[in-house]
C-alpha positions as CSV (number, residue, x, y, z in Angstrom):
1,X,-32.6,27.2,9.9
2,X,-31.7,24.4,7.4
3,X,-29.0,25.2,5.0
4,X,-29.5,24.2,1.4
5,X,-26.6,23.6,-1.0
6,X,-27.2,23.4,-4.8
7,X,-25.0,23.3,-7.8
8,X,-25.5,26.1,-10.5
9,X,-23.9,24.7,-13.7
10,X,-20.3,23.6,-13.6
11,X,-18.8,26.7,-11.8
12,X,-21.3,27.8,-9.1
13,X,-22.6,26.7,-5.7
14,X,-25.6,28.4,-4.3
15,X,-26.0,28.3,-0.5
16,X,-29.4,29.2,1.0
17,X,-29.8,30.0,4.7
18,X,-33.6,30.1,4.8
19,X,-36.7,30.6,2.7
20,X,-37.4,34.1,4.1
21,X,-35.3,37.1,4.9
22,X,-34.1,37.5,8.5
23,X,-31.2,39.1,10.1
24,X,-30.3,35.7,11.7
25,X,-30.2,34.2,8.0
26,X,-28.2,37.3,6.7
27,X,-25.6,36.9,9.6
28,X,-25.2,33.2,9.0
29,X,-24.6,33.7,5.3
30,X,-22.1,36.4,5.9
31,X,-20.2,34.3,8.4
32,X,-19.8,31.5,6.1
33,X,-18.9,33.7,3.1
34,X,-16.2,35.4,5.2
35,X,-15.0,31.8,6.3
36,X,-14.7,30.8,2.7
37,X,-12.7,34.0,1.9
38,X,-10.4,33.4,5.0
39,X,-9.8,29.8,3.8
40,X,-8.3,31.0,0.6
41,X,-9.5,27.9,-1.3
42,X,-7.5,27.5,-4.5
43,X,-9.9,27.7,-7.5
44,X,-12.5,30.0,-5.8
45,X,-12.9,33.1,-8.1
46,X,-15.8,35.0,-6.5
47,X,-17.9,35.0,-3.2
48,X,-21.3,36.7,-3.7
49,X,-23.3,37.5,-0.6
50,X,-27.1,38.1,-0.9
51,X,-30.1,38.6,1.5
52,X,-30.2,35.2,3.1
53,X,-27.8,33.3,1.0
54,X,-24.6,33.5,-0.9
55,X,-23.0,32.0,-4.1
56,X,-19.4,30.8,-4.7
57,X,-18.0,30.7,-8.1
58,X,-15.0,28.4,-8.7
59,X,-12.8,26.9,-11.4
60,X,-13.7,23.2,-11.8
61,X,-10.3,22.6,-13.4
62,X,-8.7,23.6,-10.2
63,X,-11.0,22.1,-7.6
64,X,-13.7,19.4,-8.3
65,X,-17.2,20.5,-7.6
66,X,-17.8,17.7,-5.1
67,X,-14.7,18.8,-3.1
68,X,-15.8,22.4,-3.3
69,X,-19.2,21.4,-1.9
70,X,-17.5,19.4,0.9
71,X,-15.3,22.3,1.8
72,X,-18.4,24.7,2.1
73,X,-20.2,22.3,4.3
74,X,-17.2,22.0,6.6
75,X,-16.9,25.8,6.8
76,X,-20.5,26.1,7.8
77,X,-19.8,24.3,11.1
78,X,-17.1,26.9,12.0
79,X,-19.4,29.8,10.9
80,X,-22.1,28.6,13.3
81,X,-19.9,29.5,16.2
82,X,-19.3,33.0,14.9
83,X,-20.7,35.9,17.0
84,X,-23.5,37.7,15.2
85,X,-21.9,41.1,15.3
86,X,-20.0,43.4,12.8
87,X,-18.3,46.7,12.7
88,X,-19.9,48.8,10.1
89,X,-21.1,52.3,9.3
90,X,-24.5,54.1,9.5
91,X,-25.2,56.4,6.8
92,X,-27.7,59.3,6.4
93,X,-29.3,59.2,3.0
94,X,-31.4,62.3,1.9
95,X,-34.8,61.5,0.2
96,X,-37.2,63.8,-1.5
97,X,-40.4,62.0,-0.9
98,X,-43.3,62.8,-3.3
99,X,-41.0,64.3,-5.8
100,X,-42.2,65.4,-9.3
101,X,-40.0,63.0,-11.4
102,X,-41.1,59.8,-9.6
103,X,-44.6,61.0,-9.5
104,X,-44.7,61.5,-13.3
105,X,-43.3,58.0,-13.7
106,X,-45.9,56.6,-11.4
107,X,-48.7,58.2,-13.3
108,X,-47.4,57.0,-16.6
109,X,-47.6,53.3,-15.6
110,X,-50.9,53.1,-13.6
111,X,-52.4,50.4,-15.8
112,X,-49.7,48.0,-14.6
113,X,-50.5,48.7,-10.8
114,X,-52.7,47.0,-8.3
115,X,-54.7,50.3,-7.8
116,X,-54.8,52.5,-10.9
117,X,-56.6,55.2,-9.1
118,X,-54.0,55.8,-6.4
119,X,-50.4,56.7,-6.3
120,X,-47.7,54.3,-5.1
121,X,-47.5,56.0,-1.7
122,X,-51.2,56.1,-1.3
123,X,-51.5,52.4,-2.0
124,X,-48.8,51.5,0.3
125,X,-50.1,53.6,3.1
126,X,-53.5,52.0,2.7
127,X,-52.5,48.3,2.7
128,X,-50.3,48.8,5.6
129,X,-52.9,50.4,7.8
130,X,-51.7,54.0,7.8
131,X,-54.3,56.9,7.9
132,X,-52.2,59.1,5.6
133,X,-49.3,59.2,3.2
134,X,-47.5,61.5,5.7
135,X,-47.8,58.9,8.4
136,X,-46.5,56.2,6.0
137,X,-43.5,58.2,5.0
138,X,-42.7,58.8,8.8
139,X,-42.8,55.0,9.3
140,X,-40.4,54.6,6.3
141,X,-37.7,57.0,7.6
142,X,-38.1,56.8,11.4
143,X,-36.0,53.9,12.0
144,X,-32.7,52.5,10.4
145,X,-32.4,50.1,7.7
146,X,-29.8,47.3,7.1
147,X,-28.2,46.8,3.8
148,X,-28.5,43.1,3.3
149,X,-27.5,42.8,-0.4
150,X,-25.9,45.0,-3.1
151,X,-26.6,43.9,-6.9
152,X,-29.4,43.0,-9.3
153,X,-28.2,46.0,-11.2
154,X,-24.7,47.5,-10.4
155,X,-24.6,49.4,-7.0
156,X,-28.3,48.8,-6.1
157,X,-28.7,48.2,-2.2
158,X,-31.5,46.0,-0.8
159,X,-32.5,47.4,2.6
160,X,-34.2,45.6,5.4
161,X,-36.2,47.6,8.0
162,X,-34.7,47.3,11.6
163,X,-38.0,47.0,13.5
164,X,-40.2,44.2,14.9
165,X,-41.4,41.9,12.2
166,X,-45.1,43.0,12.8
167,X,-44.1,46.5,12.2
168,X,-42.3,46.0,9.0
169,X,-43.7,47.6,5.9
170,X,-44.7,45.1,3.1
171,X,-45.8,46.2,-0.3
172,X,-46.0,44.0,-3.5
173,X,-44.3,44.8,-6.7
174,X,-46.1,46.2,-9.7
175,X,-48.4,43.7,-11.4
176,X,-46.2,44.3,-14.6
177,X,-42.8,45.9,-14.5
178,X,-42.3,49.4,-15.8
179,X,-40.2,50.2,-18.7
180,X,-38.8,53.3,-16.8
181,X,-37.6,54.2,-13.4
182,X,-35.7,57.6,-12.7
183,X,-32.1,57.1,-11.5
184,X,-31.8,57.1,-7.6
185,X,-35.5,56.3,-7.1
186,X,-36.2,55.0,-3.6
187,X,-38.4,52.1,-4.2
188,X,-40.0,49.2,-2.2
189,X,-40.9,45.6,-3.0
190,X,-41.8,42.8,-0.6
191,X,-40.1,43.6,2.7
192,X,-37.1,45.5,1.1
193,X,-36.6,49.1,0.2
194,X,-34.0,50.0,-2.4
195,X,-32.3,52.7,-4.3
196,X,-32.4,52.4,-8.2
197,X,-28.7,53.1,-9.0
198,X,-29.3,53.7,-12.7
199,X,-32.4,54.7,-14.8
200,X,-34.2,51.6,-16.3
201,X,-37.0,49.0,-16.0
202,X,-38.3,48.2,-12.6
203,X,-41.3,46.9,-10.6
204,X,-40.9,48.2,-7.1
205,X,-43.3,50.9,-5.7
206,X,-41.8,54.4,-6.0
207,X,-41.8,56.7,-2.9
208,X,-39.2,59.4,-3.7
209,X,-35.7,60.1,-5.1
210,X,-32.3,60.8,-3.5
211,X,-29.9,63.4,-4.9
212,X,-26.9,61.2,-3.6
213,X,-25.2,59.4,-6.3
214,X,-24.5,55.8,-5.2
215,X,-23.0,54.3,-8.4
216,X,-20.4,56.0,-10.7
217,X,-18.6,53.8,-13.2
218,X,-16.4,56.6,-14.1
219,X,-15.4,57.3,-10.6
220,X,-15.8,61.1,-11.0
221,X,-17.9,61.5,-7.8
222,X,-15.6,62.7,-4.9
223,X,-16.8,60.1,-2.5
224,X,-16.7,57.3,-5.1
225,X,-13.0,57.7,-6.3
226,X,-11.9,54.6,-4.3
227,X,-14.7,52.3,-5.6
228,X,-17.5,52.9,-8.1
229,X,-20.3,51.3,-5.7
230,X,-21.1,53.2,-2.6
231,X,-23.0,50.6,-0.4
232,X,-21.7,47.4,1.0
233,X,-23.7,44.6,2.8
234,X,-24.0,45.4,6.4
235,X,-24.2,49.1,6.0
236,X,-26.9,50.7,8.0
237,X,-29.0,53.6,6.4
238,X,-31.1,56.3,8.0
239,X,-33.3,58.1,5.5
240,X,-33.5,61.8,5.9
241,X,-36.6,63.6,4.4
242,X,-35.7,66.7,2.4
243,X,-37.5,69.3,0.3
244,X,-37.0,70.5,-3.2
245,X,-34.6,73.3,-2.1
246,X,-32.3,70.9,-0.2
247,X,-32.5,68.3,-3.2
248,X,-31.2,70.9,-5.6
249,X,-28.5,72.0,-3.2
250,X,-27.2,68.5,-2.7
251,X,-27.2,67.7,-6.5
252,X,-25.2,70.9,-7.0
253,X,-22.6,69.7,-4.2
254,X,-22.3,66.2,-5.7
255,X,-21.6,67.8,-9.2
256,X,-19.2,70.2,-7.7
257,X,-17.4,67.5,-5.7
258,X,-18.1,69.1,-2.3
259,X,-20.7,66.7,-1.0
260,X,-19.7,64.1,1.7
261,X,-22.4,61.6,2.8
262,X,-23.0,61.9,6.6
263,X,-22.0,58.8,8.4
264,X,-20.4,57.3,11.5
265,X,-18.5,54.1,12.3
266,X,-20.6,51.7,14.6
267,X,-20.9,48.1,15.8
268,X,-24.1,46.3,15.3
269,X,-24.7,43.4,17.6
270,X,-27.7,41.0,16.6
271,X,-28.2,39.7,20.0
272,X,-28.3,43.2,21.6
273,X,-30.7,44.3,18.8
274,X,-33.1,41.4,19.3
275,X,-33.1,42.0,23.0
276,X,-33.8,45.8,22.7
277,X,-34.6,47.0,19.2
278,X,-35.7,50.6,19.9
279,X,-32.7,51.1,22.3
280,X,-30.3,49.7,19.7
281,X,-31.8,51.9,17.0
282,X,-31.5,54.9,19.3
283,X,-27.9,54.4,19.8
284,X,-27.2,54.0,16.1
285,X,-28.8,57.2,15.4
286,X,-26.9,59.0,18.4
287,X,-23.8,57.9,16.8
288,X,-24.9,59.4,13.5
289,X,-26.0,62.5,15.1
290,X,-22.9,62.9,17.1
291,X,-20.8,62.8,14.1
């Protein structure tokens, strides 16, 4: 991987690990970002990790841009020796697939889609070689996902599937973005799944919806009182299919302040994962099921 450094105006440096997403690129980006944080460089105001890159915002009146660039390149050398592992958490996220709300939105915007005669799930199943929507849904929720970035809109997680590259689901975005997407829609674009944290425009294919609030700027939700955004880069997600009754029940629990997302503390080791993906995933899910 050849790291690229570019200036963004007077206050930003953008650091790209690779042209495409991979866990190796993500871990390298996180390692450098953490090294920058640990170095406590005077003038740095923000460190923003992304899928296979990160950005540093700094005050050019405190540290000259060329000096800032040189410091980042120095820190890359140290980060290259960091072990690709992290302590994190695996979280069960309930999903009501083929729900009525995203289905209504899907049908409302068919003229913007690659296949106006099929639903998003039907289209995604077909282009990925699955015989049925049910088989495609199984592939979507059967294995864990890695949160590689949080952003674009507040609290929205991008999730990367923890399977061999040839097994990864890939689906293009809509030909033209929608002007509406229900809050907490589970979407898909390129190689990433996501959860729309707020209602608004969007271009990802829509597969379902979760009753679990993931962003609360007022911090009234019981499990978001410490921080308004639920997900963090490095989190691992296991989708759990639910029906309408369970969806309604969880919504009521969230509103009543009695819902707690099911999760467990785990360690993710990239080398161990690459050596045995199915075994690593099984251990991750055992940790969740044992909690």
